[in-house]
N, C-alpha and C positions, 0 to 999 in steps of 0.2 A: 416707838411710837409711829404712826403712820396716817396719812391724811384721812379726812373723817368723808363719810358718805353722806348725802342728804337725807332728811327725814323722809323722802318720799320711798326710797328702798325699803324700810321699815314697814309702810303702810300697804306695799304691795306684796310683801311677804308673805307665804303661807302660814294659815293658824296653826302651829303644831306640826305634824308630818305633813309631807306633800301628798294631796288626796289622791295624785295619780301614779306614787311608788310602785303599788302592786301591778297597776295596768300595763306599766311599761316593762315591769319585769315578766309579766305574761307574754308580751310582743317580743321581746328578746327571747324568750324560752320557745316561742313557735317558730323563730327565725333562725335557732340552734337546730331545729327540728324534733323538739320534745312533743310528747301528743297532749296539747292543752288546747281549751276553748275559750278564745276570748269574748267575753261578754260584758266587758268593762267600760266600754266607750260607745259613743251614738255613731257608729261609722259602719253604715249597711255593708253587707255581703253583695254589692251591687255595682255593676261599671257605670261610669256616665255616660249617658245617651251619645251614641256613635256621631249623631249629626254636630251634637255639642264639641265632641273631640275635632271633628272634620274642620269646623269652622275655626276651631284656634289653630289648627296646622295650616289650613290657606291663609290665616293672619299671619301666623309667623314667616310662612314661605314668600309672602310679598312684602316684608321687611317692616312688619307693625311692632318695632321693637324701641320707638322712640318715646318721648316724653308726652302725655295725655293731659287733658285739665283735671286738676284736681278735685273737681266736684264729680267728674265722670263726663264721659262724653253724651252731647244732648241726645242722641236718638236712643241711648241706652236708658238715662235718666226720664224720657217720655216713655219709653215701654214700662219701666218698672213702676212709673205715675198709673198707665193703663190698667195693668194689672193689679195695683193696690186699688183702684177704684172700682174694678170689677168684683172683687172680693170682699170688700168693705161697704160699699157704696158711698163711702167718702171721695169728694169732688178735689182732687189734687191734680197739679201739673207738673212738668220736669221740674220747674222751678221749686218745687216742694220735696223735691229727692235730691240726695248725696249718694254716691256711691262709694264705697269703702271695703276694706278687707276683711271681711263676714260679718257676721253678727257681733263675734266678742269686740273687734274692733269699733261696730257702732256702739254698743254699751260703753265702751270706754270714753270714747269722743263726747256721749252723750253725758255722761258722767262731769267730765272736765268741763262741759257747757253750762251745766243747770246748777252746780252748787258748788260750795268752796270751804274753807277753813271757818270753823265756828259755827257751821251751818248743819242741817241733819238730813240725810235722805233714808226713809223707810223701806224697806223690801219685805215682801211678804216671804214666811217662810214655813215649808222647805223653798230653796233657792237654789240655780245653778252654784256650781263651787267656786265659781270666778266672782261672782257678785261682790262679797265683802272686800276683797282686794281693789276690783273697780272701782266700786263706790268711793273708799278712803283714799284711792288714788288722788282725787279731788282735793282732800283735805277734809272733807265733811266724815261727819259721823255715822254711822250704820245704825240703824234703829231697827229692829227686827219685830214684826207681827205675826204672830202664829197664825197657820192653818193645820189646827190639829186632826190627828189621824181620827179621832173621835167624831170630827166634824166632815169626816170624808176628804179632809185636805181641802175643804174649803173654809175661805176668809170670815174672819170674825169681823164685819165692817163696824160695827161700834166700836171694839176695842183699836180697830185700825184710826177712826176719826179721833179716839181718847188720845192716842200716842203723837198726834199733831201739835207741835208747840210754835213759838213765833219764830223759830229756828228753823222749821220744816220747809225743804225746798220743792222736794219731788219725792214721789211715789215710783217703785221698779216695780213691774208686776210682769209674770210670763204666763201665756195662756196660747196653745197648753203648756202647762207647768212640766219642768224639768228638775226632779225626778218623779214626779206623781202621775204625771200624763194628765191632770185635772184640767176641764174647760172652764173659765168664768161663763156662769150663763147671762142671759140679755139682763135679768134683774140685778145681779152683782155686777155687770160691767155699767149699766146706769149707775146704779148707787156711786160705784167709785167714780165715775165723770161729774156727779152731782156733788162729791167730798172735793174733787178738783177744782171746780169752780166756785163754792163757796170759801173754800180756805186760798182759792188764788195759786194753785200749786201745778207742776209739771209731773204727767206719768210719761214714764220711761215703759212702753209695752213692747215684750220681747216676743214675735210671732213667727220666729223661725220653724215651728212644727204646723201652723196653721193648716198649710196646704194639706197636712196626714189627717185632718180631724173628717169627721163624715161630712161629704159635699164640699171637701176643700175650704172652708171658712169657719171662723169664729165669730161669736158676736162682738162688734167692732168698738173698742174704746176711741179711735181717732174720729169715726164717725159720730160719736155721741158728745165728745168735746174737742175739736180740732183745733182749737185755739190753745189748748192745754196738753197735748198728747204728741208723742213723738214716737213712732212705730220702726221698731228694727226688727230685720228680717234678713234672708239670704237664700240660695241656691243649693246649700249643702246638703240639707236633709232631702228635700223633694225632688232634686236631681242626682242625688250620690256624687255630689260634688265637694265633699268636705274639702279637699285638699288645694281646691282652686282659689279658694278666701274671695270670694265673690258676693258681698254685701251690700246691705244700704239702710239708710234712714230716709222716713217719710215724715214730715212736719213742717209747721208753718213757716214761711220764706224768712222771717228773722231768725229763726233758729238754725235753718239752714246755712246762712251765710255767715254766722260763727262757727258752725262747723264745718264750713269750706276753708275759715282762717287756720283751724286746729289741723286739718287734713294737709292744708299746703304745707305745715312745717313738721307733719309727721310721716306723710305717704308720699306726697307730690304726684297724686295719681296711679290707679290701679293700672297694671301693662294693658297695653290696647289688645293684645291679641285675647286676654282673659275677658275685656269687655265685648269683645265681639264673641268668643263663645257663651258669655251671659246673654248677649241679644238673642242668639239662636234659641238659648235654654229657654226664652221666656216665649218664644215662638210657638215652642213645642210644650209649653208647661203644662197645658190640660192632660195631654196623654203622657209626659212624665211624672205627673201629682197622682194622677190613676193608677200608675203602675206600682210606685212606692207605698202609695196608700194602701192598696191591695195586699202587697206582700207584707206589710206590716199586721193588715188586719188578719190575714190568714197565719201568721206567727204568732201575735198575740194571744189568740184563741188556742192554738197547738200548745204552746207553754204553759197556759193558764191551767189548760185540762191536765197536763202531764204533772202538776206540781200538786193537783188535788190529793189530798190523803198523804201527804209526805210528813212524817210524825216532826213536831216542832216546830214547822213554820205554816203562813198562812199568805199565799200570794194576793197582790190587793189588783183590783182590775184598774186600768186604765183608761181613760176615754178617748186618747189617741196618742200618738207619739212612739217612739222607739223604745221605751223603758216601762218595768214593771218592779214596784216596792213588792219586798216580800217581808213580811213582819218574822222576825226571827227571835223573837223574845222567849218563845216557850222551848228554844232548843237547848236552853242551860248552860250558854255561853255567850260573851259578849259578840256582838256586829263585828267588830275588829279581829276576834278569836276566830269568828266563824269566816270571813272570807280569807284568812290566812290558812285557816286549817284546810278548808275545802280546796284551795289551790294546791297546799301542798300533798293533801292525801289524793285529790281527785285530777287536778291540773284544769278547774275551772276558775276565771277569773270575774268576781264581782267586786261593787265598791260598797265599801260601808257607806250607808245611810247617813251616818254623822256628818259628811263632808259636804253634807245639803244643808245642814241646818240642825236647830234643836228639835224639831218636829217629827224629825225622821231618824233621831236615836234610836236603837232599838229595831232598825229596818236595814236590807240591803237591796241594793239596787241591781238590776240584770239587766240587759239590752237585748231585746229579742229580735232585732233585724239581721237576724242571721239565716244561713240556707236551713232548710229542714232537718235534714240528717245531723249534722251537730248539735242543733238545738233539742231534738228529742234526747241525743247522747249526754246534753249537759245537765236534761233535768233527770237524767236516770241517774248521772253520777250525783247531783246534789241529794237526791234520795237516799242512795246508798251511803253517802255521807252522813246524810241525818240519821239514818237507821243505826249508823256507827257509834252516834252519840247517844243513844237512847239509854244506855247505863247510866250515863251519868246524869239525867235528869230524875 
């Protein structure tokens, strides 16, 4: 006999195998000096901008190591609000912002605030691999609505509305999507906003990759339905700051008040030196986003072109972001066998698309935010591996 765990631990456990297991195996192999190319996570091969690092160091040296406001410092909240307003056209102020530890923390806080046991949350499939556990953490049930490959990974909004029940409380959306890179167009955004208003639902809009879209913006759900939408974002992708854990939520002031209560008993404030770094990052956001956006634009084209004509696979062009789905259904083996066989034979780590949902079964995901030479090498290794499978097809 041993003491019992809470039901919560089961709700946040992985469905089946750990989706990141192969990635961490690859990272450990790279650290040990093996010849591997890691394309299994969205962590760009770029350094955080030097002015951001300098701001953090100066803040640390000045003794900025004490408690901070649980919702974030007023100056940073105001800067986030101004950036959000400029990007989306939605009128917001510092009172509409809470600073959190990355987009993932923002998604978790939103889940806890918007739904609970006996209720339902709809998420568009494919979705980022943490969404199921993040949604179930609240006690709510996850309801998947497909964005099929046959529809270019765009949502069937009639199917979405048909999935709404009296128990539905929220819809989770990512634009640009991870893993597909698809951006919801203006008509889709307006239709989603209308559905939220019609059924009195929340929308959680994950826009962590919005700054990497053309022009640095995507059609805004928050601007269409400000009383129904909470927007989650961070500096992780746009500023190569994945390890800084600097993110936020923008939403109605009533939501922010509840989110602050959660943050107060979860984090009790992001470190002050990280907030000062984030403030500097927002000051140079136009330049930084343009740099990362161009970096990804060039590599998206390079990787897509390099995979043309590879036997048994088909790369899918993403609208934006750092990822490319690759259809491996013609390879003659399962995606799980494909990613493990590729890593064993050629030292290239990708992720099985099944970890992102039912609609990406039969696909694998690659991150192309890497330096050009290893990215070309990775494509050549993928080609060689696929050619080795040819007799099996």
